[in-house]
PyMOL Python script that loads the backbone (N, CA, C, O; Angstrom):
from pymol import cmd

cmd.read_pdbstr("""\
ATOM      1  N   UNK A   1      39.016  -7.856  26.063  1.00  0.00           N
ATOM      2  CA  UNK A   1      39.367  -7.086  27.248  1.00  0.00           C
ATOM      3  C   UNK A   1      38.262  -6.052  27.517  1.00  0.00           C
ATOM      4  O   UNK A   1      37.827  -5.348  26.607  1.00  0.00           O
ATOM      5  N   UNK A   2      37.824  -5.974  28.757  1.00  0.00           N
ATOM      6  CA  UNK A   2      36.794  -5.015  29.156  1.00  0.00           C
ATOM      7  C   UNK A   2      37.428  -4.001  30.104  1.00  0.00           C
ATOM      8  O   UNK A   2      38.022  -4.367  31.118  1.00  0.00           O
ATOM      9  N   UNK A   3      37.292  -2.712  29.757  1.00  0.00           N
ATOM     10  CA  UNK A   3      37.827  -1.630  30.586  1.00  0.00           C
ATOM     11  C   UNK A   3      36.664  -0.966  31.286  1.00  0.00           C
ATOM     12  O   UNK A   3      35.693  -0.566  30.645  1.00  0.00           O
ATOM     13  N   UNK A   4      36.758  -0.845  32.614  1.00  0.00           N
ATOM     14  CA  UNK A   4      35.662  -0.261  33.398  1.00  0.00           C
ATOM     15  C   UNK A   4      36.139   0.958  34.173  1.00  0.00           C
ATOM     16  O   UNK A   4      37.298   1.038  34.581  1.00  0.00           O
ATOM     17  N   UNK A   5      35.224   1.908  34.370  1.00  0.00           N
ATOM     18  CA  UNK A   5      35.536   3.100  35.164  1.00  0.00           C
ATOM     19  C   UNK A   5      35.352   2.800  36.645  1.00  0.00           C
ATOM     20  O   UNK A   5      35.139   1.648  37.024  1.00  0.00           O
ATOM     21  N   UNK A   6      35.432   3.823  37.479  1.00  0.00           N
ATOM     22  CA  UNK A   6      35.344   3.638  38.930  1.00  0.00           C
ATOM     23  C   UNK A   6      33.971   3.132  39.375  1.00  0.00           C
ATOM     24  O   UNK A   6      33.857   2.539  40.448  1.00  0.00           O
ATOM     25  N   UNK A   7      32.932   3.354  38.575  1.00  0.00           N
ATOM     26  CA  UNK A   7      31.582   2.908  38.920  1.00  0.00           C
ATOM     27  C   UNK A   7      31.216   1.575  38.290  1.00  0.00           C
ATOM     28  O   UNK A   7      30.112   1.075  38.508  1.00  0.00           O
ATOM     29  N   UNK A   8      32.121   0.992  37.512  1.00  0.00           N
ATOM     30  CA  UNK A   8      31.848  -0.292  36.880  1.00  0.00           C
ATOM     31  C   UNK A   8      31.241  -0.189  35.495  1.00  0.00           C
ATOM     32  O   UNK A   8      30.860  -1.208  34.920  1.00  0.00           O
ATOM     33  N   UNK A   9      31.140   1.022  34.939  1.00  0.00           N
ATOM     34  CA  UNK A   9      30.615   1.196  33.584  1.00  0.00           C
ATOM     35  C   UNK A   9      31.708   0.882  32.570  1.00  0.00           C
ATOM     36  O   UNK A   9      32.874   1.213  32.787  1.00  0.00           O
ATOM     37  N   UNK A  10      31.336   0.244  31.465  1.00  0.00           N
ATOM     38  CA  UNK A  10      32.317  -0.112  30.450  1.00  0.00           C
ATOM     39  C   UNK A  10      32.728   1.117  29.649  1.00  0.00           C
ATOM     40  O   UNK A  10      31.884   1.919  29.249  1.00  0.00           O
ATOM     41  N   UNK A  11      34.043   1.259  29.416  1.00  0.00           N
ATOM     42  CA  UNK A  11      34.586   2.354  28.623  1.00  0.00           C
ATOM     43  C   UNK A  11      34.976   1.843  27.244  1.00  0.00           C
ATOM     44  O   UNK A  11      35.429   0.707  27.097  1.00  0.00           O
ATOM     45  N   UNK A  12      34.795   2.698  26.225  1.00  0.00           N
ATOM     46  CA  UNK A  12      35.151   2.369  24.851  1.00  0.00           C
ATOM     47  C   UNK A  12      36.002   3.483  24.267  1.00  0.00           C
ATOM     48  O   UNK A  12      36.024   4.593  24.800  1.00  0.00           O
ATOM     49  N   UNK A  13      36.708   3.198  23.169  1.00  0.00           N
ATOM     50  CA  UNK A  13      37.461   4.232  22.470  1.00  0.00           C
ATOM     51  C   UNK A  13      36.525   5.365  22.075  1.00  0.00           C
ATOM     52  O   UNK A  13      35.421   5.120  21.590  1.00  0.00           O
ATOM     53  N   UNK A  14      36.966   6.616  22.282  1.00  0.00           N
ATOM     54  CA  UNK A  14      36.182   7.782  21.900  1.00  0.00           C
ATOM     55  C   UNK A  14      35.218   8.276  22.959  1.00  0.00           C
ATOM     56  O   UNK A  14      34.576   9.306  22.754  1.00  0.00           O
ATOM     57  N   UNK A  15      35.088   7.587  24.083  1.00  0.00           N
ATOM     58  CA  UNK A  15      34.190   8.031  25.154  1.00  0.00           C
ATOM     59  C   UNK A  15      34.712   9.300  25.818  1.00  0.00           C
ATOM     60  O   UNK A  15      35.894   9.629  25.723  1.00  0.00           O
ATOM     61  N   UNK A  16      33.808  10.004  26.491  1.00  0.00           N
ATOM     62  CA  UNK A  16      34.174  11.130  27.351  1.00  0.00           C
ATOM     63  C   UNK A  16      34.111  10.659  28.792  1.00  0.00           C
ATOM     64  O   UNK A  16      33.215   9.901  29.166  1.00  0.00           O
ATOM     65  N   UNK A  17      35.070  11.111  29.606  1.00  0.00           N
ATOM     66  CA  UNK A  17      35.105  10.735  31.013  1.00  0.00           C
ATOM     67  C   UNK A  17      35.287  11.983  31.870  1.00  0.00           C
ATOM     68  O   UNK A  17      35.695  13.035  31.379  1.00  0.00           O
ATOM     69  N   UNK A  18      34.980  11.849  33.155  1.00  0.00           N
ATOM     70  CA  UNK A  18      35.092  12.944  34.115  1.00  0.00           C
ATOM     71  C   UNK A  18      36.001  12.495  35.250  1.00  0.00           C
ATOM     72  O   UNK A  18      35.868  11.376  35.746  1.00  0.00           O
ATOM     73  N   UNK A  19      36.930  13.364  35.667  1.00  0.00           N
ATOM     74  CA  UNK A  19      37.809  13.054  36.797  1.00  0.00           C
ATOM     75  C   UNK A  19      37.014  13.118  38.097  1.00  0.00           C
ATOM     76  O   UNK A  19      36.230  14.043  38.304  1.00  0.00           O
ATOM     77  N   UNK A  20      37.217  12.138  38.970  1.00  0.00           N
ATOM     78  CA  UNK A  20      36.517  12.138  40.253  1.00  0.00           C
ATOM     79  C   UNK A  20      37.426  12.596  41.389  1.00  0.00           C
ATOM     80  O   UNK A  20      37.004  12.642  42.544  1.00  0.00           O
ATOM     81  N   UNK A  21      38.684  12.938  41.061  1.00  0.00           N
ATOM     82  CA  UNK A  21      39.649  13.373  42.059  1.00  0.00           C
ATOM     83  C   UNK A  21      40.651  14.295  41.376  1.00  0.00           C
ATOM     84  O   UNK A  21      41.000  14.064  40.218  1.00  0.00           O
ATOM     85  N   UNK A  22      41.122  15.333  42.062  1.00  0.00           N
ATOM     86  CA  UNK A  22      42.165  16.195  41.510  1.00  0.00           C
ATOM     87  C   UNK A  22      43.479  15.436  41.488  1.00  0.00           C
ATOM     88  O   UNK A  22      43.860  14.801  42.471  1.00  0.00           O
ATOM     89  N   UNK A  23      44.175  15.509  40.346  1.00  0.00           N
ATOM     90  CA  UNK A  23      45.402  14.739  40.173  1.00  0.00           C
ATOM     91  C   UNK A  23      46.549  15.642  39.729  1.00  0.00           C
ATOM     92  O   UNK A  23      46.413  16.367  38.743  1.00  0.00           O
ATOM     93  N   UNK A  24      47.684  15.610  40.446  1.00  0.00           N
ATOM     94  CA  UNK A  24      48.867  16.335  39.973  1.00  0.00           C
ATOM     95  C   UNK A  24      49.507  15.551  38.832  1.00  0.00           C
ATOM     96  O   UNK A  24      49.528  14.320  38.853  1.00  0.00           O
ATOM     97  N   UNK A  25      50.030  16.269  37.834  1.00  0.00           N
ATOM     98  CA  UNK A  25      50.692  15.628  36.701  1.00  0.00           C
ATOM     99  C   UNK A  25      52.185  15.616  36.974  1.00  0.00           C
ATOM    100  O   UNK A  25      52.796  16.667  37.168  1.00  0.00           O
ATOM    101  N   UNK A  26      52.778  14.419  36.989  1.00  0.00           N
ATOM    102  CA  UNK A  26      54.202  14.288  37.289  1.00  0.00           C
ATOM    103  C   UNK A  26      55.041  15.026  36.252  1.00  0.00           C
ATOM    104  O   UNK A  26      54.739  14.986  35.059  1.00  0.00           O
ATOM    105  N   UNK A  27      56.086  15.695  36.706  1.00  0.00           N
ATOM    106  CA  UNK A  27      56.998  16.398  35.819  1.00  0.00           C
ATOM    107  C   UNK A  27      56.544  17.785  35.428  1.00  0.00           C
ATOM    108  O   UNK A  27      57.254  18.485  34.706  1.00  0.00           O
ATOM    109  N   UNK A  28      55.361  18.203  35.893  1.00  0.00           N
ATOM    110  CA  UNK A  28      54.860  19.545  35.598  1.00  0.00           C
ATOM    111  C   UNK A  28      54.280  20.148  36.874  1.00  0.00           C
ATOM    112  O   UNK A  28      54.183  19.484  37.905  1.00  0.00           O
ATOM    113  N   UNK A  29      53.899  21.414  36.782  1.00  0.00           N
ATOM    114  CA  UNK A  29      53.252  22.058  37.924  1.00  0.00           C
ATOM    115  C   UNK A  29      51.737  22.068  37.754  1.00  0.00           C
ATOM    116  O   UNK A  29      51.030  22.740  38.505  1.00  0.00           O
ATOM    117  N   UNK A  30      51.240  21.330  36.777  1.00  0.00           N
ATOM    118  CA  UNK A  30      49.810  21.305  36.470  1.00  0.00           C
ATOM    119  C   UNK A  30      49.084  20.293  37.363  1.00  0.00           C
ATOM    120  O   UNK A  30      49.591  19.199  37.609  1.00  0.00           O
ATOM    121  N   UNK A  31      47.901  20.665  37.841  1.00  0.00           N
ATOM    122  CA  UNK A  31      47.019  19.754  38.557  1.00  0.00           C
ATOM    123  C   UNK A  31      45.712  19.689  37.796  1.00  0.00           C
ATOM    124  O   UNK A  31      45.090  20.718  37.531  1.00  0.00           O
ATOM    125  N   UNK A  32      45.292  18.481  37.442  1.00  0.00           N
ATOM    126  CA  UNK A  32      44.007  18.294  36.781  1.00  0.00           C
ATOM    127  C   UNK A  32      42.923  18.311  37.848  1.00  0.00           C
ATOM    128  O   UNK A  32      42.949  17.499  38.773  1.00  0.00           O
ATOM    129  N   UNK A  33      41.981  19.219  37.729  1.00  0.00           N
ATOM    130  CA  UNK A  33      40.958  19.441  38.754  1.00  0.00           C
ATOM    131  C   UNK A  33      39.842  18.400  38.691  1.00  0.00           C
ATOM    132  O   UNK A  33      39.509  17.883  37.625  1.00  0.00           O
ATOM    133  N   UNK A  34      39.280  18.112  39.849  1.00  0.00           N
ATOM    134  CA  UNK A  34      38.118  17.229  39.944  1.00  0.00           C
ATOM    135  C   UNK A  34      36.990  17.810  39.090  1.00  0.00           C
ATOM    136  O   UNK A  34      36.743  19.016  39.128  1.00  0.00           O
ATOM    137  N   UNK A  35      36.314  16.967  38.328  1.00  0.00           N
ATOM    138  CA  UNK A  35      35.224  17.419  37.477  1.00  0.00           C
ATOM    139  C   UNK A  35      35.633  17.775  36.066  1.00  0.00           C
ATOM    140  O   UNK A  35      34.782  18.119  35.246  1.00  0.00           O
ATOM    141  N   UNK A  36      36.930  17.699  35.763  1.00  0.00           N
ATOM    142  CA  UNK A  36      37.406  17.995  34.413  1.00  0.00           C
ATOM    143  C   UNK A  36      36.876  16.944  33.444  1.00  0.00           C
ATOM    144  O   UNK A  36      36.986  15.745  33.700  1.00  0.00           O
ATOM    145  N   UNK A  37      36.303  17.395  32.336  1.00  0.00           N
ATOM    146  CA  UNK A  37      35.802  16.475  31.308  1.00  0.00           C
ATOM    147  C   UNK A  37      36.919  16.217  30.308  1.00  0.00           C
ATOM    148  O   UNK A  37      37.529  17.150  29.787  1.00  0.00           O
ATOM    149  N   UNK A  38      37.178  14.951  30.048  1.00  0.00           N
ATOM    150  CA  UNK A  38      38.195  14.546  29.084  1.00  0.00           C
ATOM    151  C   UNK A  38      37.490  13.816  27.961  1.00  0.00           C
ATOM    152  O   UNK A  38      36.814  12.813  28.191  1.00  0.00           O
ATOM    153  N   UNK A  39      37.646  14.324  26.736  1.00  0.00           N
ATOM    154  CA  UNK A  39      36.952  13.762  25.586  1.00  0.00           C
ATOM    155  C   UNK A  39      37.881  12.861  24.783  1.00  0.00           C
ATOM    156  O   UNK A  39      39.103  13.004  24.820  1.00  0.00           O
ATOM    157  N   UNK A  40      37.275  11.935  24.062  1.00  0.00           N
ATOM    158  CA  UNK A  40      37.961  11.095  23.090  1.00  0.00           C
ATOM    159  C   UNK A  40      39.116  10.293  23.688  1.00  0.00           C
ATOM    160  O   UNK A  40      40.255  10.424  23.241  1.00  0.00           O
ATOM    161  N   UNK A  41      38.834   9.470  24.687  1.00  0.00           N
ATOM    162  CA  UNK A  41      39.866   8.629  25.282  1.00  0.00           C
ATOM    163  C   UNK A  41      40.216   7.480  24.338  1.00  0.00           C
ATOM    164  O   UNK A  41      39.436   7.121  23.456  1.00  0.00           O
ATOM    165  N   UNK A  42      41.394   6.915  24.541  1.00  0.00           N
ATOM    166  CA  UNK A  42      41.813   5.738  23.791  1.00  0.00           C
ATOM    167  C   UNK A  42      42.210   4.659  24.786  1.00  0.00           C
ATOM    168  O   UNK A  42      42.938   4.926  25.743  1.00  0.00           O
ATOM    169  N   UNK A  43      41.738   3.460  24.564  1.00  0.00           N
ATOM    170  CA  UNK A  43      42.071   2.348  25.439  1.00  0.00           C
ATOM    171  C   UNK A  43      43.496   1.897  25.183  1.00  0.00           C
ATOM    172  O   UNK A  43      43.994   1.984  24.061  1.00  0.00           O
ATOM    173  N   UNK A  44      44.154   1.411  26.235  1.00  0.00           N
ATOM    174  CA  UNK A  44      45.513   0.886  26.114  1.00  0.00           C
ATOM    175  C   UNK A  44      45.472  -0.626  26.291  1.00  0.00           C
ATOM    176  O   UNK A  44      44.402  -1.204  26.483  1.00  0.00           O
ATOM    177  N   UNK A  45      46.618  -1.255  26.228  1.00  0.00           N
ATOM    178  CA  UNK A  45      46.672  -2.705  26.415  1.00  0.00           C
ATOM    179  C   UNK A  45      46.445  -3.106  27.866  1.00  0.00           C
ATOM    180  O   UNK A  45      46.143  -4.264  28.153  1.00  0.00           O
ATOM    181  N   UNK A  46      46.590  -2.147  28.786  1.00  0.00           N
ATOM    182  CA  UNK A  46      46.337  -2.382  30.207  1.00  0.00           C
ATOM    183  C   UNK A  46      44.895  -1.979  30.508  1.00  0.00           C
ATOM    184  O   UNK A  46      44.499  -0.850  30.221  1.00  0.00           O
ATOM    185  N   UNK A  47      44.108  -2.885  31.083  1.00  0.00           N
ATOM    186  CA  UNK A  47      42.696  -2.581  31.331  1.00  0.00           C
ATOM    187  C   UNK A  47      42.471  -1.607  32.486  1.00  0.00           C
ATOM    188  O   UNK A  47      41.327  -1.252  32.770  1.00  0.00           O
ATOM    189  N   UNK A  48      43.538  -1.167  33.157  1.00  0.00           N
ATOM    190  CA  UNK A  48      43.403  -0.207  34.259  1.00  0.00           C
ATOM    191  C   UNK A  48      43.861   1.196  33.853  1.00  0.00           C
ATOM    192  O   UNK A  48      43.948   2.084  34.701  1.00  0.00           O
ATOM    193  N   UNK A  49      44.156   1.404  32.559  1.00  0.00           N
ATOM    194  CA  UNK A  49      44.655   2.702  32.101  1.00  0.00           C
ATOM    195  C   UNK A  49      44.014   3.095  30.780  1.00  0.00           C
ATOM    196  O   UNK A  49      43.663   2.242  29.965  1.00  0.00           O
ATOM    197  N   UNK A  50      43.863   4.421  30.577  1.00  0.00           N
ATOM    198  CA  UNK A  50      43.414   4.958  29.296  1.00  0.00           C
ATOM    199  C   UNK A  50      44.357   6.078  28.886  1.00  0.00           C
ATOM    200  O   UNK A  50      44.935   6.758  29.734  1.00  0.00           O
ATOM    201  N   UNK A  51      44.508   6.264  27.587  1.00  0.00           N
ATOM    202  CA  UNK A  51      45.350   7.305  27.017  1.00  0.00           C
ATOM    203  C   UNK A  51      44.439   8.452  26.594  1.00  0.00           C
ATOM    204  O   UNK A  51      43.378   8.218  26.014  1.00  0.00           O
ATOM    205  N   UNK A  52      44.848   9.702  26.882  1.00  0.00           N
ATOM    206  CA  UNK A  52      44.005  10.834  26.517  1.00  0.00           C
ATOM    207  C   UNK A  52      44.864  12.078  26.338  1.00  0.00           C
ATOM    208  O   UNK A  52      46.046  12.099  26.682  1.00  0.00           O
ATOM    209  N   UNK A  53      44.237  13.112  25.790  1.00  0.00           N
ATOM    210  CA  UNK A  53      44.917  14.385  25.588  1.00  0.00           C
ATOM    211  C   UNK A  53      44.229  15.430  26.455  1.00  0.00           C
ATOM    212  O   UNK A  53      43.031  15.675  26.315  1.00  0.00           O
ATOM    213  N   UNK A  54      45.005  16.049  27.360  1.00  0.00           N
ATOM    214  CA  UNK A  54      44.483  17.061  28.277  1.00  0.00           C
ATOM    215  C   UNK A  54      45.438  18.244  28.262  1.00  0.00           C
ATOM    216  O   UNK A  54      46.648  18.072  28.410  1.00  0.00           O
ATOM    217  N   UNK A  55      44.904  19.434  28.084  1.00  0.00           N
ATOM    218  CA  UNK A  55      45.704  20.663  28.083  1.00  0.00           C
ATOM    219  C   UNK A  55      46.924  20.538  27.179  1.00  0.00           C
ATOM    220  O   UNK A  55      48.037  20.884  27.576  1.00  0.00           O
ATOM    221  N   UNK A  56      46.710  20.044  25.962  1.00  0.00           N
ATOM    222  CA  UNK A  56      47.745  19.895  24.931  1.00  0.00           C
ATOM    223  C   UNK A  56      48.844  18.913  25.307  1.00  0.00           C
ATOM    224  O   UNK A  56      49.926  18.944  24.720  1.00  0.00           O
ATOM    225  N   UNK A  57      48.581  18.035  26.286  1.00  0.00           N
ATOM    226  CA  UNK A  57      49.534  16.995  26.680  1.00  0.00           C
ATOM    227  C   UNK A  57      48.870  15.639  26.477  1.00  0.00           C
ATOM    228  O   UNK A  57      47.673  15.495  26.722  1.00  0.00           O
ATOM    229  N   UNK A  58      49.621  14.662  26.039  1.00  0.00           N
ATOM    230  CA  UNK A  58      49.110  13.298  25.950  1.00  0.00           C
ATOM    231  C   UNK A  58      49.545  12.590  27.221  1.00  0.00           C
ATOM    232  O   UNK A  58      50.740  12.480  27.494  1.00  0.00           O
ATOM    233  N   UNK A  59      48.577  12.105  28.005  1.00  0.00           N
ATOM    234  CA  UNK A  59      48.882  11.443  29.266  1.00  0.00           C
ATOM    235  C   UNK A  59      48.083  10.150  29.400  1.00  0.00           C
ATOM    236  O   UNK A  59      47.109   9.932  28.679  1.00  0.00           O
ATOM    237  N   UNK A  60      48.502   9.308  30.317  1.00  0.00           N
ATOM    238  CA  UNK A  60      47.811   8.065  30.631  1.00  0.00           C
ATOM    239  C   UNK A  60      47.219   8.212  32.031  1.00  0.00           C
ATOM    240  O   UNK A  60      47.916   8.584  32.976  1.00  0.00           O
ATOM    241  N   UNK A  61      45.928   7.915  32.151  1.00  0.00           N
ATOM    242  CA  UNK A  61      45.241   8.020  33.436  1.00  0.00           C
ATOM    243  C   UNK A  61      44.738   6.658  33.882  1.00  0.00           C
ATOM    244  O   UNK A  61      44.359   5.828  33.057  1.00  0.00           O
ATOM    245  N   UNK A  62      44.736   6.434  35.178  1.00  0.00           N
ATOM    246  CA  UNK A  62      44.188   5.203  35.753  1.00  0.00           C
ATOM    247  C   UNK A  62      42.662   5.302  35.741  1.00  0.00           C
ATOM    248  O   UNK A  62      42.098   6.356  36.033  1.00  0.00           O
ATOM    249  N   UNK A  63      42.010   4.207  35.403  1.00  0.00           N
ATOM    250  CA  UNK A  63      40.543   4.207  35.316  1.00  0.00           C
ATOM    251  C   UNK A  63      39.876   4.356  36.680  1.00  0.00           C
ATOM    252  O   UNK A  63      38.696   4.703  36.744  1.00  0.00           O
ATOM    253  N   UNK A  64      40.591   4.106  37.758  1.00  0.00           N
ATOM    254  CA  UNK A  64      40.000   4.244  39.096  1.00  0.00           C
ATOM    255  C   UNK A  64      39.679   5.692  39.448  1.00  0.00           C
ATOM    256  O   UNK A  64      38.939   5.938  40.400  1.00  0.00           O
ATOM    257  N   UNK A  65      40.225   6.666  38.692  1.00  0.00           N
ATOM    258  CA  UNK A  65      39.973   8.081  38.942  1.00  0.00           C
ATOM    259  C   UNK A  65      39.001   8.678  37.926  1.00  0.00           C
ATOM    260  O   UNK A  65      38.854   9.899  37.863  1.00  0.00           O
ATOM    261  N   UNK A  66      38.335   7.838  37.130  1.00  0.00           N
ATOM    262  CA  UNK A  66      37.460   8.314  36.059  1.00  0.00           C
ATOM    263  C   UNK A  66      36.053   7.760  36.223  1.00  0.00           C
ATOM    264  O   UNK A  66      35.851   6.678  36.773  1.00  0.00           O
ATOM    265  N   UNK A  67      35.072   8.541  35.725  1.00  0.00           N
ATOM    266  CA  UNK A  67      33.722   8.022  35.575  1.00  0.00           C
ATOM    267  C   UNK A  67      33.235   8.432  34.193  1.00  0.00           C
ATOM    268  O   UNK A  67      33.603   9.487  33.677  1.00  0.00           O
ATOM    269  N   UNK A  68      32.407   7.585  33.605  1.00  0.00           N
ATOM    270  CA  UNK A  68      31.920   7.829  32.249  1.00  0.00           C
ATOM    271  C   UNK A  68      31.057   9.076  32.241  1.00  0.00           C
ATOM    272  O   UNK A  68      30.205   9.256  33.111  1.00  0.00           O
ATOM    273  N   UNK A  69      31.280   9.943  31.249  1.00  0.00           N
ATOM    274  CA  UNK A  69      30.590  11.222  31.200  1.00  0.00           C
ATOM    275  C   UNK A  69      29.459  11.316  30.253  1.00  0.00           C
ATOM    276  O   UNK A  69      28.824  12.365  30.153  1.00  0.00           O
TER     277      UNK A  69
END
""", "prot")
cmd.dss("prot")
cmd.show_as("cartoon", "prot")
cmd.util.cbc("prot")
cmd.orient("prot")
C-alpha cells in the first residue's frame, strides 16, 4: 500500500507533515491552523488517512489536507 500526500509525495511512518488548510476538530472547539507541523505520523489501513497526535489528542487526518514536511 502506498500513501501519498496532496502533492503526490509518498508518506511513511514517522514522517512530519504540514497542514495545507485550517481544519476544525469535531467534538471540540479546537481548529488546527494552516501551516501546523505534525510530527511522527502513523499510517493506517486506509491509504487516504494517517493517525497522529496533535495538541495532546490522537486524531486521524485525511491525506488530502497534508503535505510532506
